[in-house]
DRENVEX-757196 format. One record per residue (C-alpha): x, y negated, z; residue in three letters; residue number from 0. Coordinates in Angstrom, 1 decimal. Example, Ala and Ser with C-alpha at 12.3 -4.5 7.8 and 13.67 -1.06 7.14 Angstrom:
DRENVEX-757196
12.3  4.5  7.8  ALA  0 .
13.7  1.1  7.1  SER  1 .
//
This chain:
DRENVEX-757196
-64.4  55.2  -25.1  MET  0 .
-66.7  58.3  -23.7  LYS  1 .
-69.5  59.4  -25.3  LYS  2 .
-71.9  58.4  -22.2  LYS  3 .
-71.0  54.9  -23.0  SER  4 .
-73.4  52.8  -25.1  ALA  5 .
-73.5  49.0  -26.1  LEU  6 .
-76.3  46.8  -24.9  LEU  7 .
-76.6  43.6  -27.0  ILE  8 .
-78.8  40.7  -25.0  VAL  9 .
-81.3  38.3  -26.8  ASP  10 .
-79.2  37.4  -29.9  ILE  11 .
-82.3  35.5  -30.9  GLN  12 .
-82.8  32.3  -33.2  ASN  13 .
-84.2  30.4  -30.2  ASP  14 .
-81.1  30.9  -28.0  PHE  15 .
-78.8  29.9  -30.8  CYS  16 .
-78.1  26.3  -32.0  PRO  17 .
-81.2  24.5  -33.4  ASN  18 .
-83.3  26.9  -31.4  GLY  19 .
-85.8  25.6  -28.8  SER  20 .
-83.6  26.9  -25.8  LEU  21 .
-80.4  26.8  -27.3  ALA  22 .
-77.4  28.0  -25.3  VAL  23 .
-74.5  25.8  -26.1  PRO  24 .
-72.3  27.4  -29.1  GLU  25 .
-74.4  30.7  -28.3  GLY  26 .
-73.9  31.8  -31.9  ASP  27 .
-70.1  31.5  -31.6  ALA  28 .
-70.1  35.1  -29.8  ILE  29 .
-71.9  36.8  -32.9  ILE  30 .
-68.7  37.6  -34.8  PRO  31 .
-67.2  39.0  -31.7  VAL  32 .
-70.5  41.2  -31.2  LEU  33 .
-70.2  42.4  -34.7  ASN  34 .
-66.8  43.5  -34.0  LYS  35 .
-68.0  45.5  -30.8  TYR  36 .
-71.0  46.9  -33.1  ILE  37 .
-68.6  48.3  -35.3  LYS  38 .
-66.6  50.1  -32.7  ILE  39 .
-69.6  51.6  -31.2  PHE  40 .
-71.2  52.6  -34.3  SER  41 .
-68.0  54.2  -35.7  SER  42 .
-67.9  56.4  -32.4  GLY  43 .
-71.4  57.2  -33.0  LYS  44 .
-72.5  55.7  -29.7  LEU  45 .
-75.7  54.2  -28.9  PRO  46 .
-76.4  50.6  -29.6  VAL  47 .
-79.2  49.0  -27.7  PHE  48 .
-80.3  45.2  -28.3  ALA  49 .
-82.9  43.3  -26.3  SER  50 .
-84.9  40.4  -26.9  ARG  51 .
-87.5  38.4  -25.4  ASP  52 .
-91.0  39.0  -26.9  TRP  53 .
-93.3  36.4  -25.5  HIS  54 .
-97.1  36.0  -25.9  PRO  55 .
-98.0  32.4  -26.7  LYS  56 .
-99.4  32.0  -23.4  LYS  57 .
-97.2  33.2  -20.8  THR  58 .
-96.5  31.3  -17.3  THR  59 .
-92.8  31.8  -18.4  HIS  60 .
-93.2  28.5  -20.2  PHE  61 .
-93.5  25.0  -19.0  LYS  62 .
-97.1  24.2  -20.8  GLU  63 .
-98.4  26.8  -18.1  PHE  64 .
-96.1  26.3  -15.2  GLY  65 .
-93.3  28.1  -15.8  GLY  66 .
-89.6  26.6  -15.9  PRO  67 .
-88.7  27.1  -19.7  TRP  68 .
-90.1  25.2  -22.9  PRO  69 .
-91.8  27.8  -25.4  ALA  70 .
-89.2  30.3  -27.0  HIS  71 .
-89.0  33.8  -28.7  CYS  72 .
-92.8  33.7  -29.1  VAL  73 .
-93.7  37.1  -30.7  GLN  74 .
-93.3  37.4  -34.6  ASP  75 .
-92.1  33.8  -34.8  SER  76 .
-88.6  32.7  -36.6  HIS  77 .
-87.4  31.7  -33.1  GLY  78 .
-88.0  35.5  -31.7  ALA  79 .
-86.1  36.8  -34.8  ARG  80 .
-82.4  38.2  -34.2  PHE  81 .
-79.9  35.8  -35.6  HIS  82 .
-79.1  36.3  -39.0  PRO  83 .
-75.3  36.6  -38.7  VAL  84 .
-75.9  39.5  -36.3  LEU  85 .
-75.4  43.0  -38.1  ARG  86 .
-77.1  45.5  -36.0  LEU  87 .
-77.1  49.0  -37.3  PRO  88 .
-80.1  50.7  -38.4  GLU  89 .
-79.9  53.1  -35.4  SER  90 .
-79.9  50.2  -32.8  ALA  91 .
-82.8  50.8  -30.5  ILE  92 .
-84.8  47.4  -29.9  ILE  93 .
-85.7  46.6  -26.5  LEU  94 .
-88.8  44.3  -25.9  SER  95 .
-89.3  42.2  -22.7  LYS  96 .
-91.3  39.5  -21.4  GLY  97 .
-94.7  40.4  -22.9  MET  98 .
-96.1  40.4  -19.7  ASP  99 .
-97.8  36.9  -19.7  PRO  100 .
-97.6  36.5  -15.9  GLU  101 .
-93.8  37.7  -15.3  ALA  102 .
-90.5  36.3  -16.3  ASP  103 .
-88.8  39.6  -17.3  SER  104 .
-85.2  38.2  -17.9  TYR  105 .
-83.7  41.9  -17.5  SER  106 .
-83.5  44.1  -20.1  ALA  107 .
-84.3  47.1  -17.3  PHE  108 .
-87.9  45.2  -17.8  GLN  109 .
-87.9  46.1  -21.4  ALA  110 .
-89.3  48.9  -23.6  VAL  111 .
-88.5  50.5  -26.9  ASP  112 .
-91.2  50.6  -29.7  ALA  113 .
-92.7  53.6  -27.9  LYS  114 .
-93.0  51.9  -24.9  GLY  115 .
-90.0  54.0  -23.3  ASN  116 .
-88.4  51.9  -20.5  GLU  117 .
-84.9  51.1  -21.0  PHE  118 .
-83.5  53.0  -17.6  ALA  119 .
-85.6  56.3  -18.9  ASP  120 .
-83.7  56.0  -22.1  LEU  121 .
-80.4  55.7  -20.6  LEU  122 .
-81.2  59.1  -19.0  LYS  123 .
-82.5  60.6  -22.0  LYS  124 .
-79.1  59.7  -23.8  PHE  125 .
-77.2  60.6  -20.8  SER  126 .
-75.8  57.2  -20.7  ILE  127 .
-73.6  56.3  -17.5  LYS  128 .
-71.2  53.2  -18.7  GLU  129 .
-73.2  50.0  -20.5  LEU  130 .
-70.8  47.6  -22.2  PHE  131 .
-72.8  44.4  -22.0  VAL  132 .
-72.5  41.2  -23.9  GLY  133 .
-75.0  38.2  -25.1  GLY  134 .
-77.2  35.5  -24.0  LEU  135 .
-77.4  33.8  -21.7  ALA  136 .
-74.6  35.0  -19.2  ALA  137 .
-76.2  33.3  -16.4  ASP  138 .
-79.8  34.5  -16.8  TYR  139 .
-80.6  37.6  -18.9  CYS  140 .
-77.2  39.0  -19.1  VAL  141 .
-76.6  38.5  -15.6  ARG  142 .
-80.1  40.1  -14.4  TRP  143 .
-79.5  43.0  -16.5  THR  144 .
-75.9  43.6  -15.2  VAL  145 .
-77.3  43.4  -11.7  LEU  146 .
-80.3  46.2  -12.5  ASP  147 .
-77.9  48.4  -14.2  ALA  148 .
-75.5  48.2  -11.3  LEU  149 .
-78.9  48.8  -9.2  LYS  150 .
-79.7  51.8  -11.4  PHE  151 .
-76.3  53.3  -10.6  GLY  152 .
-74.9  52.6  -14.2  SER  153 .
-71.1  51.7  -14.7  ARG  154 .
-71.2  48.1  -16.3  VAL  155 .
-68.2  46.7  -18.4  THR  156 .
-68.8  42.9  -19.4  LEU  157 .
-67.9  41.9  -22.6  LEU  158 .
-65.9  38.5  -21.6  MET  159 .
-65.3  37.3  -25.3  ASP  160 .
-69.0  37.7  -26.2  ALA  161 .
-71.2  36.0  -23.5  ILE  162 .
-72.3  32.4  -23.3  LYS  163 .
-74.2  30.7  -20.8  GLY  164 .
-77.2  28.0  -20.4  VAL  165 .
-75.0  26.5  -17.5  ASN  166 .
-78.0  24.1  -16.3  LEU  167 .
-75.3  23.5  -13.3  ARG  168 .
-71.7  23.2  -14.5  GLU  169 .
-70.1  26.3  -13.2  LYS  170 .
-73.3  28.9  -13.4  ASP  171 .
-72.0  31.2  -16.1  SER  172 .
-68.8  31.4  -14.0  GLU  173 .
-70.4  32.1  -10.8  ALA  174 .
-73.0  34.5  -12.5  ALA  175 .
-69.5  36.6  -13.7  VAL  176 .
-68.0  36.3  -10.4  GLU  177 .
-71.2  37.9  -8.8  GLU  178 .
-71.5  40.6  -11.4  MET  179 .
-67.7  41.6  -10.9  VAL  180 .
-67.9  41.6  -7.2  SER  181 .
-70.8  43.9  -7.3  LEU  182 .
-68.7  46.2  -9.5  GLY  183 .
-68.7  45.2  -13.2  ALA  184 .
-65.4  45.2  -15.0  LYS  185 .
-64.4  43.1  -17.6  LYS  186 .
-63.0  43.8  -21.1  ILE  187 .
-62.4  41.7  -24.3  THR  188 .
-62.4  42.9  -27.9  ILE  189 .
-58.4  43.5  -28.4  GLU  190 .
-58.4  45.6  -25.1  LYS  191 .
-61.4  47.7  -26.2  LEU  192 .
-60.2  48.0  -29.9  SER  193 .
-56.5  49.2  -28.7  ARG  194 .
-58.4  51.9  -26.2  MET  195 .
-60.4  53.1  -29.2  PHE  196 .
-57.5  53.1  -31.5  ALA  197 .
-55.5  55.0  -28.8  GLY  198 .
-58.6  57.7  -28.6  GLU  199 .
-58.8  58.2  -32.1  ARG  200 .
-54.9  58.4  -32.7  GLY  201 .
//
């Protein structure tokens, strides 16, 4: 992998995993694979970003206030925490989104770091040209993030063994992947990336 690559992990939070308030079916099953991707990027001294929903208690995103979703990932709640099995490095840059009570903010490109820097600006700062993207959910936040990344001119590689979808309709995730690929995203799995990384180091 080139030095201009980065890993983006989307919304691996308790509320999106089994027993959470907006659980993605088997959402936690991808975490061990994501940890392998983290290890590869960290050992290559490549940036690791992790986005999270960080909603206020009252937001039009929630059903109670006219939105489509049950309350989830409320700031500083247990549900908003990253899943305990996820092994983020200390150097990981946390991106928070969904703070605007009047906006849905599915995309990580609507997120900011702890200092208020927007994700697109951070990519420029680190000279990142390619994003490797995995997480939850394939048919919502992953999809919107990838579409925005492509729109902003980044190359995108989708971690096919490290995404899961909500699938309100049976084939939503499948359709989302097809859309992302049709617009320019590439696909990869941990086995292929591991071989690539081993080849570069060898």
